[in-house]
Biotite code that builds the C-alpha atoms (Angstrom):
import biotite.structure as struc

atoms = struc.array([
    struc.Atom([77.304, 100.278, 100.967], chain_id="A", res_id=1, res_name="MET", atom_name="CA", element="C"),
    struc.Atom([79.647, 98.455, 99.063], chain_id="A", res_id=2, res_name="THR", atom_name="CA", element="C"),
    struc.Atom([83.561, 98.215, 99.105], chain_id="A", res_id=3, res_name="HIS", atom_name="CA", element="C"),
    struc.Atom([85.720, 100.666, 97.435], chain_id="A", res_id=4, res_name="ARG", atom_name="CA", element="C"),
    struc.Atom([88.417, 99.101, 96.897], chain_id="A", res_id=5, res_name="PHE", atom_name="CA", element="C"),
    struc.Atom([88.908, 95.697, 95.111], chain_id="A", res_id=6, res_name="ARG", atom_name="CA", element="C"),
    struc.Atom([90.831, 92.444, 96.188], chain_id="A", res_id=7, res_name="VAL", atom_name="CA", element="C"),
    struc.Atom([94.033, 92.364, 94.650], chain_id="A", res_id=8, res_name="GLY", atom_name="CA", element="C"),
    struc.Atom([94.244, 96.321, 94.309], chain_id="A", res_id=9, res_name="GLN", atom_name="CA", element="C"),
    struc.Atom([97.178, 98.186, 95.710], chain_id="A", res_id=10, res_name="ILE", atom_name="CA", element="C"),
    struc.Atom([96.154, 101.377, 98.213], chain_id="A", res_id=11, res_name="VAL", atom_name="CA", element="C"),
    struc.Atom([98.053, 103.808, 100.252], chain_id="A", res_id=12, res_name="GLU", atom_name="CA", element="C"),
    struc.Atom([97.709, 102.631, 104.279], chain_id="A", res_id=13, res_name="LEU", atom_name="CA", element="C"),
    struc.Atom([97.475, 105.630, 106.793], chain_id="A", res_id=14, res_name="ARG", atom_name="CA", element="C"),
    struc.Atom([99.841, 105.555, 109.670], chain_id="A", res_id=15, res_name="ALA", atom_name="CA", element="C"),
    struc.Atom([98.263, 105.222, 113.071], chain_id="A", res_id=16, res_name="ALA", atom_name="CA", element="C"),
    struc.Atom([101.297, 106.405, 115.599], chain_id="A", res_id=17, res_name="PRO", atom_name="CA", element="C"),
    struc.Atom([98.735, 106.894, 118.374], chain_id="A", res_id=18, res_name="ARG", atom_name="CA", element="C"),
    struc.Atom([96.997, 103.635, 118.555], chain_id="A", res_id=19, res_name="THR", atom_name="CA", element="C"),
    struc.Atom([99.197, 101.195, 116.795], chain_id="A", res_id=20, res_name="SER", atom_name="CA", element="C"),
    struc.Atom([102.481, 100.885, 115.448], chain_id="A", res_id=21, res_name="ASN", atom_name="CA", element="C"),
    struc.Atom([101.032, 100.768, 112.026], chain_id="A", res_id=22, res_name="ARG", atom_name="CA", element="C"),
    struc.Atom([103.428, 102.471, 109.472], chain_id="A", res_id=23, res_name="ARG", atom_name="CA", element="C"),
    struc.Atom([101.894, 104.341, 106.424], chain_id="A", res_id=24, res_name="ALA", atom_name="CA", element="C"),
    struc.Atom([102.910, 102.934, 102.774], chain_id="A", res_id=25, res_name="GLY", atom_name="CA", element="C"),
    struc.Atom([101.771, 101.134, 100.001], chain_id="A", res_id=26, res_name="PRO", atom_name="CA", element="C"),
    struc.Atom([99.431, 97.737, 100.636], chain_id="A", res_id=27, res_name="CYS", atom_name="CA", element="C"),
    struc.Atom([97.647, 95.062, 98.776], chain_id="A", res_id=28, res_name="GLU", atom_name="CA", element="C"),
    struc.Atom([94.025, 94.348, 99.432], chain_id="A", res_id=29, res_name="VAL", atom_name="CA", element="C"),
    struc.Atom([93.640, 90.815, 100.302], chain_id="A", res_id=30, res_name="LEU", atom_name="CA", element="C"),
    struc.Atom([90.102, 90.536, 101.098], chain_id="A", res_id=31, res_name="PHE", atom_name="CA", element="C"),
    struc.Atom([86.899, 92.458, 101.735], chain_id="A", res_id=32, res_name="CYS", atom_name="CA", element="C"),
    struc.Atom([85.324, 91.832, 104.782], chain_id="A", res_id=33, res_name="LEU", atom_name="CA", element="C"),
    struc.Atom([81.755, 91.157, 104.868], chain_id="A", res_id=34, res_name="PRO", atom_name="CA", element="C"),
    struc.Atom([79.881, 93.584, 107.104], chain_id="A", res_id=35, res_name="HIS", atom_name="CA", element="C"),
    struc.Atom([75.893, 94.011, 108.390], chain_id="A", res_id=36, res_name="ASP", atom_name="CA", element="C"),
    struc.Atom([76.714, 97.563, 109.877], chain_id="A", res_id=37, res_name="ARG", atom_name="CA", element="C"),
    struc.Atom([79.330, 99.697, 111.023], chain_id="A", res_id=38, res_name="GLY", atom_name="CA", element="C"),
    struc.Atom([82.554, 100.710, 108.816], chain_id="A", res_id=39, res_name="PRO", atom_name="CA", element="C"),
    struc.Atom([83.769, 98.649, 105.763], chain_id="A", res_id=40, res_name="LEU", atom_name="CA", element="C"),
    struc.Atom([86.664, 96.444, 107.106], chain_id="A", res_id=41, res_name="LEU", atom_name="CA", element="C"),
    struc.Atom([89.596, 95.026, 104.425], chain_id="A", res_id=42, res_name="TYR", atom_name="CA", element="C"),
    struc.Atom([92.333, 92.907, 105.311], chain_id="A", res_id=43, res_name="ARG", atom_name="CA", element="C"),
    struc.Atom([95.606, 93.899, 103.829], chain_id="A", res_id=44, res_name="VAL", atom_name="CA", element="C"),
    struc.Atom([99.185, 93.400, 103.364], chain_id="A", res_id=45, res_name="ARG", atom_name="CA", element="C"),
    struc.Atom([101.879, 96.316, 103.355], chain_id="A", res_id=46, res_name="PRO", atom_name="CA", element="C"),
    struc.Atom([104.348, 95.279, 100.510], chain_id="A", res_id=47, res_name="LEU", atom_name="CA", element="C"),
    struc.Atom([107.045, 95.762, 102.422], chain_id="A", res_id=48, res_name="ASP", atom_name="CA", element="C"),
    struc.Atom([106.119, 93.571, 105.310], chain_id="A", res_id=49, res_name="GLU", atom_name="CA", element="C"),
    struc.Atom([104.820, 90.012, 105.536], chain_id="A", res_id=50, res_name="GLY", atom_name="CA", element="C"),
    struc.Atom([102.178, 90.604, 108.217], chain_id="A", res_id=51, res_name="SER", atom_name="CA", element="C"),
    struc.Atom([98.472, 91.182, 107.448], chain_id="A", res_id=52, res_name="GLU", atom_name="CA", element="C"),
    struc.Atom([96.077, 93.616, 108.949], chain_id="A", res_id=53, res_name="ARG", atom_name="CA", element="C"),
    struc.Atom([92.369, 94.558, 109.226], chain_id="A", res_id=54, res_name="VAL", atom_name="CA", element="C"),
    struc.Atom([91.978, 98.044, 108.821], chain_id="A", res_id=55, res_name="VAL", atom_name="CA", element="C"),
    struc.Atom([88.964, 100.750, 108.218], chain_id="A", res_id=56, res_name="ASP", atom_name="CA", element="C"),
    struc.Atom([88.171, 101.843, 104.790], chain_id="A", res_id=57, res_name="GLU", atom_name="CA", element="C"),
    struc.Atom([88.871, 105.289, 106.113], chain_id="A", res_id=58, res_name="ALA", atom_name="CA", element="C"),
    struc.Atom([92.561, 104.464, 106.677], chain_id="A", res_id=59, res_name="ASP", atom_name="CA", element="C"),
    struc.Atom([92.570, 103.742, 102.972], chain_id="A", res_id=60, res_name="LEU", atom_name="CA", element="C"),
    struc.Atom([93.320, 105.888, 100.091], chain_id="A", res_id=61, res_name="SER", atom_name="CA", element="C"),
    struc.Atom([93.994, 104.765, 96.171], chain_id="A", res_id=62, res_name="PRO", atom_name="CA", element="C"),
    struc.Atom([97.820, 104.782, 95.384], chain_id="A", res_id=63, res_name="SER", atom_name="CA", element="C"),
    struc.Atom([99.540, 105.016, 92.122], chain_id="A", res_id=64, res_name="GLU", atom_name="CA", element="C"),
    struc.Atom([101.988, 102.315, 93.723], chain_id="A", res_id=65, res_name="ALA", atom_name="CA", element="C"),
    struc.Atom([102.617, 99.079, 91.919], chain_id="A", res_id=66, res_name="THR", atom_name="CA", element="C"),
    struc.Atom([103.037, 95.383, 93.080], chain_id="A", res_id=67, res_name="LYS", atom_name="CA", element="C"),
    struc.Atom([106.837, 94.596, 92.977], chain_id="A", res_id=68, res_name="PRO", atom_name="CA", element="C"),
    struc.Atom([107.875, 92.474, 90.096], chain_id="A", res_id=69, res_name="ASP", atom_name="CA", element="C"),
    struc.Atom([108.195, 88.678, 91.157], chain_id="A", res_id=70, res_name="ALA", atom_name="CA", element="C"),
    struc.Atom([110.942, 88.152, 88.415], chain_id="A", res_id=71, res_name="GLY", atom_name="CA", element="C"),
    struc.Atom([111.161, 86.497, 85.118], chain_id="A", res_id=72, res_name="ALA", atom_name="CA", element="C"),
    struc.Atom([109.889, 83.317, 86.115], chain_id="A", res_id=73, res_name="ASP", atom_name="CA", element="C"),
    struc.Atom([106.919, 84.428, 88.094], chain_id="A", res_id=74, res_name="GLY", atom_name="CA", element="C"),
    struc.Atom([108.430, 83.350, 91.496], chain_id="A", res_id=75, res_name="LYS", atom_name="CA", element="C"),
    struc.Atom([109.779, 86.196, 94.019], chain_id="A", res_id=76, res_name="PRO", atom_name="CA", element="C"),
    struc.Atom([112.820, 84.282, 94.983], chain_id="A", res_id=77, res_name="PHE", atom_name="CA", element="C"),
    struc.Atom([114.714, 81.095, 94.329], chain_id="A", res_id=78, res_name="SER", atom_name="CA", element="C"),
    struc.Atom([116.969, 78.564, 96.011], chain_id="A", res_id=79, res_name="ILE", atom_name="CA", element="C"),
    struc.Atom([119.503, 76.768, 94.789], chain_id="A", res_id=80, res_name="ALA", atom_name="CA", element="C"),
    struc.Atom([119.257, 73.218, 95.800], chain_id="A", res_id=81, res_name="ILE", atom_name="CA", element="C"),
    struc.Atom([122.277, 70.706, 95.313], chain_id="A", res_id=82, res_name="THR", atom_name="CA", element="C"),
    struc.Atom([121.986, 67.082, 95.235], chain_id="A", res_id=83, res_name="ARG", atom_name="CA", element="C"),
    struc.Atom([124.390, 64.771, 96.899], chain_id="A", res_id=84, res_name="ARG", atom_name="CA", element="C"),
])
């Protein structure tokens, strides 16, 4: 079997209220985990969280969402530094 989603793709994560505190929403595929048998697994990061999760392919579906724009300079945020 081959992985259905590719690294960098935005997918929809299904909620799992009975088994964990995982919320539904868009997330980015970070890594396709290797496997010998069993379900295909992915490491994903929800777009609205900083944490990463390992999820089964059955909990993911294609999404129309896109990554948030990192800004004009390509950085997600900037920090002002003053010198003394």
